[in-house]
C-alpha positions in Angstrom: 86.5 145.3 45.2 83.6 147.5 46.3 82.9 148.4 49.9 79.9 146.1 50.0 82.0 143.2 48.7 84.6 143.9 51.4 82.0 143.9 54.1 80.6 140.5 52.9 84.2 139.2 52.7 84.8 140.3 56.3 81.6 138.7 57.5 82.4 135.4 55.8 86.0 135.4 57.2 84.6 136.1 60.7 82.2 133.2 60.4 85.0 131.0 59.2 87.3 132.2 62.0 84.7 131.5 64.6 84.1 128.0 63.2 87.9 127.3 63.2 88.2 128.5 66.8 85.4 126.3 67.9 86.9 123.3 66.0 90.3 124.0 67.7 88.6 124.2 71.1 86.8 120.9 70.5 90.0 119.1 69.4 91.9 120.5 72.5 89.1 119.3 74.7 89.4 115.8 73.2 93.1 115.8 73.8 92.5 116.7 77.4 90.1 113.7 78.0 91.4 110.6 79.7 90.2 107.8 81.9 90.1 110.1 84.9 87.7 112.8 83.6 85.6 110.8 81.0 84.3 107.4 80.3 87.3 106.4 78.2 89.0 103.2 79.3 92.5 103.3 80.9 93.9 101.5 77.9 93.1 104.5 75.7 95.5 106.7 77.7 98.4 105.2 75.8 101.9 104.2 76.9 102.9 107.7 77.9 103.4 107.9 81.7 100.9 110.1 83.4 102.0 112.6 86.0 101.5 111.6 89.6 97.8 112.0 90.4 97.2 115.0 92.7 93.4 115.0 92.3 91.0 112.2 92.7 87.2 111.8 92.7 87.6 110.3 96.1 88.1 112.5 99.1 91.1 112.1 101.4 90.7 109.8 104.3 91.9 110.7 107.8 92.9 107.1 108.4 96.6 106.1 108.3 97.7 103.7 105.6 97.9 100.0 106.6 95.9 98.0 109.1 93.6 100.2 111.3 93.4 100.2 115.1 91.4 97.2 116.3 91.8 95.3 113.0 92.3 91.6 113.5 95.3 90.7 111.5 95.6 87.3 109.7 98.8 85.3 109.6 99.9 81.7 109.6 99.4 79.9 112.8 100.7 76.5 113.9 98.2 73.7 113.9 97.8 71.2 116.7 97.8 68.1 114.5 100.2 68.4 111.5 99.9 66.0 108.6 103.5 64.8 108.9 106.2 65.1 111.6 109.9 65.0 110.8 112.3 64.7 113.8 115.8 66.2 113.5 118.2 64.6 116.0 120.5 66.7 118.2 124.3 66.1 117.8 125.6 63.0 119.5 128.3 64.9 121.4 128.2 68.0 123.5 129.5 71.2 121.8 130.8 72.4 125.2 132.8 69.5 126.7 132.6 66.8 124.0 130.6 64.4 126.2 128.8 61.5 124.4 125.0 62.3 124.2 123.9 59.3 122.2 122.1 57.8 125.2 120.9 61.0 126.8 117.2 61.7 127.1 115.5 64.4 125.0 114.3 67.1 127.5 112.4 69.3 125.1 112.0 70.2 121.4 111.4 73.2 119.2 108.9 72.9 116.5 108.5 74.8 113.2 105.8 74.1 110.7 106.0 74.5 106.9 102.7 74.9 105.0 103.1 73.7 101.4 101.1 72.0 98.7 101.6 68.3 98.2 102.7 67.0 94.8 99.7 66.8 92.6 99.0 63.3 91.4 96.3 61.7 89.3 94.3 59.2 91.3 92.9 56.3 89.3 89.8 54.6 90.6 88.9 51.3 89.1 85.2 50.3 89.2 84.5 46.5 89.0 81.1 45.1 88.4 80.5 41.6 89.6 78.9 39.0 87.3 77.1 36.0 88.8 75.7 33.0 87.0 72.4 31.5 88.1 72.9 27.7 89.0 69.4 26.8 87.8 69.0 28.6 84.5 72.6 29.7 83.8 71.5 33.3 83.5 74.4 35.8 84.0 73.5 38.6 86.4 75.7 41.6 86.8 75.8 44.7 88.9 75.6 48.3 87.6 78.3 51.0 87.2 77.6 54.4 88.9 75.8 56.8 86.5 78.9 58.9 85.9 81.1 55.9 85.0 80.2 55.4 81.3 83.4 54.4 79.5 86.2 51.9 80.0 88.6 54.9 80.6 87.5 58.5 81.4 88.3 61.5 83.4 86.5 62.3 86.6 84.4 65.3 87.7 87.1 67.0 89.7 89.4 67.2 86.7 86.6 68.5 84.6 85.8 71.1 87.2 89.4 72.3 87.3 89.5 72.5 83.5 86.4 74.6 83.4 87.6 76.7 86.4 90.9 77.6 84.7 89.3 78.2 81.4 86.3 80.4 82.3 87.4 82.0 85.6 91.0 82.7 84.7 90.6 82.6 80.8 93.5 80.2 80.1 93.2 79.1 76.4 92.8 75.4 75.6 96.3 74.9 74.4 98.0 76.4 77.4 95.5 74.6 79.7 96.5 71.3 78.1 100.1 72.1 78.9 99.2 72.9 82.5 97.6 69.5 82.9 100.6 67.8 81.5 103.1 69.8 83.6 101.2 69.9 86.9 99.3 66.7 87.0 101.2 64.6 84.5 98.2 63.7 82.3 97.6 64.5 78.7 94.2 66.2 78.2 93.7 67.2 74.6 92.4 70.6 73.5 89.3 68.9 72.0 88.5 67.2 75.3 88.7 70.6 77.1 86.3 72.1 74.5 83.9 69.2 75.0 83.9 69.8 78.8 83.1 73.4 78.2 80.2 72.6 75.9 78.9 70.0 78.3 79.0 72.5 81.2 77.3 75.3 79.1 74.4 73.0 78.2 74.0 71.9 81.9 73.8 75.4 83.3 71.0 76.7 80.9 68.3 76.1 83.6 70.5 77.9 86.1 70.9 81.0 83.9 67.1 81.1 83.4 66.7 81.1 87.1 69.3 83.9 87.4 67.4 86.1 84.9 64.2 85.7 86.8 65.9 86.6 90.1 67.5 89.7 88.6 64.2 90.9 87.1 62.4 90.5 90.5 65.2 92.3 92.5 64.3 95.6 94.0 67.4 97.3 92.5 69.5 96.0 89.6 72.4 97.3 87.6 72.4 97.4 83.8 75.3 97.9 81.4 76.6 96.6 78.1 79.9 96.4 76.2 80.8 95.5 72.7 82.6 92.2 71.7 83.6 90.7 68.4 82.1 87.4 67.2 83.3 86.1 63.9 84.7 89.5 63.1 81.4 91.4 63.7 80.5 93.6 66.6 78.0 92.1 69.1 77.0 93.1 72.6 77.3 91.6 76.0 74.5 92.8 78.3 74.8 92.6 82.0 72.0 92.7 84.6 73.2 92.2 88.2 72.8 92.8 91.9 75.2 92.3 94.8 74.5 88.6 94.8 73.3 87.7 91.3 74.9 88.2 87.8 73.1 87.5 84.5 75.0 87.9 81.2 73.4 87.6 77.7 74.7 88.0 74.2 72.8 90.2 71.7 73.6 91.0 68.0 72.2 94.5 68.5 72.8 96.9 71.3 69.2 97.9 71.6 68.0 94.4 72.0 66.1 94.8 75.3 63.3 92.3 74.7 64.8 89.8 77.1 64.4 92.4 79.9 60.6 92.2 79.5 58.9 91.8 82.9 61.7 93.6 84.8 60.6 95.6 87.8 62.0 97.8 90.6 64.8 100.3 90.1 67.4 100.1 87.3 70.7 101.8 87.7 72.5 102.7 84.5 74.7 105.4 82.8 71.9 107.3 81.0 71.8 105.2 77.9 68.5 106.4 76.4 67.0 103.0 75.4 66.9 102.0 79.0 64.2 104.7 79.5 62.0 102.7 77.1 61.7 99.8 79.6 58.2 100.1 81.0 57.3 100.0 84.7 60.7 100.7 86.3 62.3 103.6 88.1 65.7 104.9 87.2 68.9 105.9 89.0 71.8 107.4 87.0 75.4 106.6 87.7 77.0 109.5 89.5 80.5 108.2 88.9 79.9 109.2 85.2 78.7 112.6 86.2 81.7 113.2 88.5 84.1 112.4 85.6 82.2 114.7 83.2 82.1 117.5 85.8 85.9 117.1 86.4 86.6 117.5 82.7 84.4 120.6 82.5 86.1 122.1 85.5 89.6 121.4 84.4 89.4 121.7 80.6 86.6 124.2 80.1 87.1 126.1 83.3 83.3 126.2 84.2 83.1 127.0 87.9 79.6 125.6 88.3 80.9 122.1 87.4 83.3 122.2 90.3 80.5 123.2 92.7 78.2 120.4 91.4 81.0 117.9 91.8 81.5 119.0 95.4 77.8 118.8 96.0 77.4 115.3 94.7 80.4 114.1 96.8 78.8 115.8 99.8 75.5 114.1 99.1 77.3 110.7 98.9 78.9 111.4 102.3 75.5 112.0 103.9 74.3 108.8 102.3 77.1 106.9 104.0 76.7 108.9 107.3 73.0 108.1 107.4 72.7 104.6 105.9 69.0 104.2 106.8 67.3 107.6 106.3 68.9 111.0 105.7 67.1 113.8 107.7 64.6 115.7 105.5 66.2 119.0 106.3 69.5 117.8 104.8 67.8 116.4 101.7 65.8 119.6 101.2 69.0 121.7 101.5 70.8 119.5 99.0 68.0 119.8 96.5 68.0 123.6 96.8 71.8 123.7 96.3 71.5 121.4 93.4 69.0 123.6 91.6 70.9 126.8 92.4 74.1 125.4 90.9 72.2 124.3 87.7 70.7 127.7 87.4 74.1 129.3 87.8 75.4 127.1 85.0 72.5 127.8 82.7 73.0 131.6 83.3 76.7 131.2 82.4 75.9 129.4 79.1 73.2 132.0 78.2 76.0 134.6 78.2 78.2 132.7 75.8 78.2 133.4 72.1 76.2 130.8 70.1 78.2 128.2 68.3 78.4 128.2 64.5 75.5 126.5 62.8 76.3 123.7 60.3 73.9 124.6 57.6 70.8 126.8 57.7 68.4 124.3 59.4 68.2 122.5 62.7 68.7 123.7 66.2 71.8 125.5 67.3 74.6 123.3 68.6 75.1 123.4 72.4 78.3 123.2 74.3 79.1 120.0 76.3 78.5 121.7 79.6 75.2 123.1 78.5 74.0 119.6 77.5 75.1 118.2 80.8 73.2 120.9 82.7 70.0 120.2 80.8 70.4 116.5 81.5 71.0 117.1 85.2 68.0 119.4 85.3 65.6 117.2 83.4 66.6 114.0 85.3 67.1 115.5 88.8 65.0 112.7 90.5 67.1 110.0 88.7 70.4 111.7 89.8 69.4 112.2 93.4 67.3 109.1 93.9 69.9 107.6 96.3 69.0 110.3 98.8 65.5 109.0 99.3 65.9 105.2 99.2 68.7 103.5 101.2 68.9 100.5 98.8 69.6 102.7 95.8 73.4 103.1 95.2 75.3 106.3 94.3 77.0 104.7 91.3 76.6 101.9 88.8 80.0 100.5 89.8 78.5 97.0 90.3 77.8 96.7 86.6 81.2 98.0 85.8 82.8 95.4 87.9 80.7 92.6 86.4 81.7 93.6 82.9 85.4 93.8 83.8 85.9 90.1 83.4 84.7 90.2 79.8 87.3 92.9 79.0 89.9 90.6 80.6 88.7 87.8 78.3 88.9 90.1 75.3 92.5 91.1 76.1 93.5 87.5 76.2 91.5 85.9 73.4 90.5 88.9 71.4 87.2 87.6 70.1 84.9 84.6 69.7 84.9 82.6 66.5 81.3 81.4 66.7 78.2 82.9 68.3 77.4 79.7 70.2 80.8 79.9 71.9 80.0 83.4 73.1 76.6 82.3 74.4 78.2 79.4 76.2 80.8 81.7 77.8 78.1 84.1 78.9 76.0 81.3 80.6 79.0 79.8 82.4 80.3 83.2 83.5 76.8 84.0 84.9 77.0 81.0 87.2 80.6 81.5 88.2 80.1 85.2 89.0 77.0 84.5 91.0 78.7 81.7 92.9 81.6 84.0 93.7 79.2 86.7 95.0 77.5 84.1 97.3 80.9 83.0 98.7 80.6 79.5 97.2 83.6 77.4 96.3 83.8 77.5 92.5 85.5 74.2 92.1 82.9 72.5 94.2 80.1 74.2 92.3 81.6 73.0 89.0 82.1 69.5 90.3 78.5 69.3 91.4 77.3 70.5 88.0 79.4 67.9 86.2 77.9 65.3 88.7 74.3 66.4 87.7 73.6 68.5 90.8 72.7 72.1 89.7 73.2 74.9 92.2 70.1 76.7 93.5 70.8 80.4 94.0 68.6 82.8 96.0 
């Protein structure tokens, strides 16, 4: 082997060695990611017990654990008029001297009250329609049954409401729900009957979901997010658009199906999914909870000091937002923006000193490190990251959307998937109504009973 061949061999080995080192670093970084420092769900952490958490994205509170000073505690209190009174007689003889007390007057009593649920019973109401015969023409005239009484034997709206409540709010499958009705109420409601109740409810709430979509689009600030779900073995998507008082779910076969959002206005809060930037006529606020997790991973795994500083700055900015709920003083906002830009510049200078990553092939731009990509994002979308500093109604995170999607993940863990697309659409429509009613502090059982009675709720 000539000297030139040796030099070429050394250069090739050095390139291969660099590529392998970068690959090992990438794999080690993946192993270090978990639900605390990335967007991975907690279920992906596995069964291995994690060490006791010593760090958190939340700062320590100076308040002691438990109820705070001045907090009004809640406990059971005796009522003035109980539903039932049971008297327990005193012994007929004195425990001291043995005197007969059977004719003695009761001088006082001690009362204790037990709060319990009465035994559930099915109440059967019989409707009778009178029939009269005209004495002149012998025509038989009869009264009319109420509109909801349509069969010789049927279940009422309260039972239907409880069926829908347990199935769509607590995700109890039809078979188990049928067992609950038999064990608790002593009535046999078949699985097919439960399914029919669900279909009837889903059809009735379609006008309500249309109203909810309109309310969300017109809201000043709304939260957007999406999650995958399986329908008939294929991946589909559940899109969520919500506010603090309104929730609107919809099913889409493609993740990028944003056509139903046409006409949306105001500020949309999301996690920097690029297609959301294709929505015309809206402002954007990025979820800083995602940024904090990414920065935590960069600080702990990649040892990038700028990431720790940026994490502290974002937490400080959020504290100012909570300290000044209406308007943050301009001097503070200006100072935060300057610190923000200086940290980004420090991070960019750090990455400029790093050796370039190995190129895969001879074309295309050089691959960037994870921290470098995050820095460029934070720099390009600074107004979308710090928008919460300028408008009090804009939140720091997109946690509202995360909470609204959580119920779908609970549904998936219990049922796994949907067999048919129409079942998934029905579930999304019903969940939209239930989630909105819960946010507006309405009684879900009463709302469902009203819907089965033909009275649709009007949300604002």
